[in-house]
C-alpha positions in Angstrom: -79.9 -227.1 32.8 -82.3 -225.0 34.6 -85.8 -224.3 33.6 -85.5 -220.9 35.7 -86.5 -217.8 33.2 -84.1 -215.7 35.2 -81.3 -217.6 34.4 -82.1 -217.9 30.8 -82.8 -214.6 30.1 -79.7 -213.4 32.3 -77.6 -212.5 29.5 -80.3 -210.3 27.6 -81.2 -208.6 30.9 -77.4 -207.5 31.7 -77.4 -206.6 27.9 -80.3 -204.2 28.4 -79.1 -202.9 31.3 -75.9 -202.1 30.0 -77.2 -200.6 27.3 -79.2 -198.4 29.1 -76.2 -197.2 31.3 -72.8 -197.6 29.8 -71.9 -199.2 33.0 -70.9 -203.1 33.4 -70.9 -202.3 37.5 -74.3 -200.5 37.6 -75.7 -203.1 34.9 -74.7 -205.8 37.4 -76.3 -204.0 40.0 -79.6 -203.6 38.3 -79.6 -207.2 37.1 -79.0 -208.4 40.7 -82.2 -206.0 41.8 -84.2 -207.4 39.3 -83.6 -211.2 40.6 -84.6 -209.9 43.7 -88.1 -208.9 42.3 -88.3 -212.1 40.0 -87.5 -214.1 43.4 -90.7 -212.3 45.7 -93.3 -212.5 42.8 -95.6 -215.5 42.4 -93.6 -216.7 39.3 -96.8 -219.2 38.5 -98.9 -215.9 37.6 -96.4 -214.5 35.2 -97.7 -215.6 31.6 -94.6 -214.1 30.0 -91.3 -214.4 32.3 -88.9 -212.8 29.3 -91.8 -210.0 28.9 -91.7 -209.2 33.1 -87.9 -209.8 33.4 -87.2 -206.7 30.7 -89.6 -204.4 32.0 -88.4 -205.1 35.7 -84.7 -204.7 34.7 -85.5 -201.8 32.2 -87.4 -199.9 35.2 -84.6 -200.2 37.8 -82.1 -199.1 35.0 -84.1 -196.2 34.4 -84.0 -195.3 38.3 -80.1 -196.0 38.4 -79.9 -193.7 34.9 -81.3 -190.5 36.7 -78.7 -190.9 39.4 -75.9 -191.6 36.9 -76.9 -188.5 34.9 -76.4 -186.2 37.7 -73.1 -187.7 38.6 -71.5 -187.6 35.1 -72.5 -183.7 35.0 -69.4 -183.8 37.1 -67.2 -186.0 35.8 -63.6 -184.8 34.9 -63.0 -184.6 31.3 -64.6 -186.8 28.6 -67.0 -189.5 29.8 -66.7 -193.0 27.7 -68.7 -196.0 28.4 -67.1 -199.2 30.6 -65.4 -201.3 28.0 -66.7 -204.9 27.8 -64.2 -208.0 26.6 -66.4 -209.9 24.1 -66.3 -213.3 22.2 -66.0 -213.4 18.6 -69.6 -214.4 18.3 -70.8 -210.8 19.4 -68.6 -209.6 16.3 -70.1 -211.8 14.1 -73.8 -210.4 15.1 -73.0 -207.2 13.6 -75.9 -205.6 14.4 -75.8 -206.2 18.1 -72.1 -205.4 17.7 -72.8 -201.8 16.3 -75.8 -201.5 18.9 -73.7 -202.3 22.0 -70.4 -200.4 20.8 -68.3 -197.9 22.6 -69.4 -195.5 19.7 -73.2 -195.9 20.1 -73.0 -196.0 23.9 -71.5 -192.7 23.6 -74.1 -191.3 21.3 -76.9 -193.0 23.7 -75.3 -190.9 26.9 -76.3 -187.7 24.5 -80.3 -189.0 25.0 -82.9 -188.3 28.0 -83.6 -191.7 30.2 -87.1 -191.9 28.5 -85.7 -191.6 25.1 -82.6 -193.9 25.6 -85.2 -196.7 27.3 -87.5 -196.6 24.2 -84.6 -196.5 21.7 -82.9 -199.5 23.3 -85.9 -201.4 23.9 -87.3 -200.7 20.4 -84.4 -200.3 18.2 -82.3 -202.9 19.5 -84.3 -205.7 21.1 -87.2 -205.0 19.0 -89.8 -204.5 21.9 -93.3 -203.8 20.8 -94.4 -200.1 21.4 -97.2 -201.6 23.6 -94.8 -203.0 25.8 -92.7 -200.2 25.7 -95.5 -197.9 26.9 -96.3 -199.9 30.0 -92.7 -199.9 31.0 -92.2 -196.0 30.5 -95.8 -195.3 31.5 -96.8 -193.6 28.3 -99.2 -194.0 26.0 -98.1 -196.3 22.4 -98.7 -192.9 20.7 -96.5 -191.4 22.8 -93.7 -193.7 22.7 -93.9 -193.7 18.9 -93.1 -190.0 18.7 -90.2 -190.8 21.5 -88.9 -193.4 18.9 -89.2 -191.2 16.3 -87.2 -188.4 17.9 -84.5 -190.9 19.6 -84.0 -192.3 16.0 -83.2 -189.2 14.3 -81.0 -187.7 17.3 -78.8 -190.9 16.7 -79.0 -191.3 13.2 -77.4 -187.7 13.1 -74.5 -188.3 15.6 -73.7 -191.9 15.1 -70.5 -192.6 13.2 -70.7 -195.1 10.0 -69.0 -198.4 10.4 -67.5 -201.3 8.5 -69.2 -204.1 9.4 -67.2 -206.5 7.0 -64.8 -208.7 9.8 -62.3 -209.8 7.9 -61.6 -205.8 6.6 -62.1 -204.8 10.4 -59.4 -207.3 11.3 -56.9 -206.4 8.2 -57.2 -202.5 9.3 -56.7 -203.4 13.2 -53.4 -205.6 12.3 -52.4 -202.7 10.2 -52.8 -200.3 13.1 -51.1 -202.7 15.8 -48.3 -202.9 13.4 -47.8 -199.6 13.1 -47.8 -199.0 16.9 -45.7 -201.9 17.5 -42.8 -200.7 15.0 -43.0 -197.0 15.5 -44.4 -196.9 12.0 -45.5 -193.5 11.8 -46.4 -193.5 8.1 -47.9 -197.0 8.4 -50.1 -195.1 11.2 -51.1 -192.0 8.6 -52.2 -194.5 5.9 -54.5 -196.3 8.3 -55.7 -193.0 10.0 -58.9 -191.4 8.3 -58.2 -187.5 7.5 -61.1 -186.7 9.7 -60.4 -188.8 12.7 -61.4 -188.0 16.1 -59.6 -189.6 19.3 -61.5 -189.3 22.9 -59.9 -190.3 26.0 -61.4 -190.7 29.2 -59.2 -190.6 32.4 -61.6 -189.7 35.0 -59.4 -187.4 36.6 -57.7 -190.7 38.0 -54.8 -190.7 35.3 -53.5 -188.4 32.8 -55.7 -188.3 29.6 -56.6 -185.5 26.7 -59.5 -183.4 28.4 -61.1 -182.8 25.0 -61.2 -184.5 21.9 -58.3 -184.6 19.5 -59.5 -184.2 15.8 -57.6 -184.5 12.6 -55.0 -187.1 11.4 -52.2 -185.0 12.1 -53.2 -184.3 15.7 -53.9 -187.7 16.5 -50.8 -189.1 15.0 -49.0 -186.7 17.1 -50.4 -188.3 20.1 -50.3 -192.0 19.0 -46.6 -191.5 18.0 -45.6 -190.5 21.2 -47.0 -193.8 22.6 -45.7 -195.8 19.9 -42.1 -194.4 20.9 -42.6 -196.1 24.5 -40.3 -199.2 24.3 -42.0 -200.7 27.5 -45.3 -200.6 26.0 -46.9 -203.9 25.4 -49.9 -203.6 23.1 -52.1 -206.6 22.2 -55.6 -207.0 19.9 -58.7 -207.1 21.8 -62.5 -206.9 20.8 -64.3 -204.6 23.0 -68.4 -204.5 22.8 -68.3 -206.5 19.6 -65.8 -204.0 18.0 -62.0 -204.0 17.0 -59.6 -202.7 19.7 -56.0 -202.8 21.6 -55.0 -203.1 25.0 -52.2 -201.1 26.1 -50.4 -201.9 29.3 -47.6 -199.6 30.1 -46.0 -200.8 33.3 -49.5 -201.6 34.8 -50.9 -198.5 33.2 -53.7 -200.1 31.3 -56.1 -198.3 28.2 -58.7 -200.1 26.6 -58.8 -198.8 22.9 -61.8 -199.1 20.7 -61.8 -198.3 17.2 -64.4 -197.3 14.6 -63.3 -198.5 11.2 -64.8 -197.3 7.9 -63.6 -197.9 4.2 -60.3 -199.4 5.7 -59.5 -196.3 7.8 -59.8 -195.7 11.7 -62.3 -192.7 12.1 -62.5 -192.7 15.9 -60.7 -193.9 18.5 -61.9 -194.3 22.2 -59.2 -194.4 24.7 -60.5 -195.7 28.2 -57.9 -195.1 31.0 -60.1 -194.6 33.7 -58.9 -197.5 36.0 -62.4 -197.8 37.8 -63.9 -198.8 34.4 -61.2 -201.4 33.4 -61.7 -203.9 36.5 -63.7 -206.1 34.5 -61.7 -206.9 31.6 -60.2 -210.4 32.8 -63.7 -211.9 32.0 -65.5 -212.1 28.6 -68.6 -210.4 28.8 -72.0 -212.6 27.5 -73.9 -209.9 25.6 -77.3 -211.3 24.2 -80.4 -210.2 22.0 
């Protein structure tokens, strides 16, 4: 067991960076940059290593986010976050699971960099306003205003989620059984009338360029998938939320679901192969 604060807080630092960036690969780069800075400071002079490391990783993520924002303006089709395979303990922490979910990260993508940093640090990691002010180079009063605006923005856009894990599992199992058997009636029963499906192929593989809205359109799409005899569908938990792993002859899709009142209200289908490379390893997400 090491006493190195960086090692002790590495899971937290990755989670902060990932929440900021929506990309595991970029988050890993930022964590690595943070380690280089940590290795080159006089650690004996740092009174609160956790605060120092969070401040450093957030600043590095902000720098990276400004570059990514420009890159994503040219993205082909719908942009979705990179999914992470997560362990049951993430799903059991309902607040963490909701905050790191694909649904939440998609909403956070609509915030500006400073707003996103303030929201993530205060709402997700409960960082005091005074500490956030030092990180984003603003006054505590300005940070409070930014936090208020960001909360309102997110509240207006975040989908409601069912947090009872047993009910989530039951709905997921119904969805998977209907997909496996091609049961269109069963699929319709598990879809909310206003369900939305968003797919991300990144221009590299076929995917709907615009969201599909409404149970009939989503059912028609899922019916084509369920009709493929070579499809291998397995349950999975992505970002602490229920989902499915579809494998069609090596063509992979990670599907994250939002469930409310035992119905699926959102389906996020990530097909961009560049975003699916890390799914063989369980991600460590910590608060």
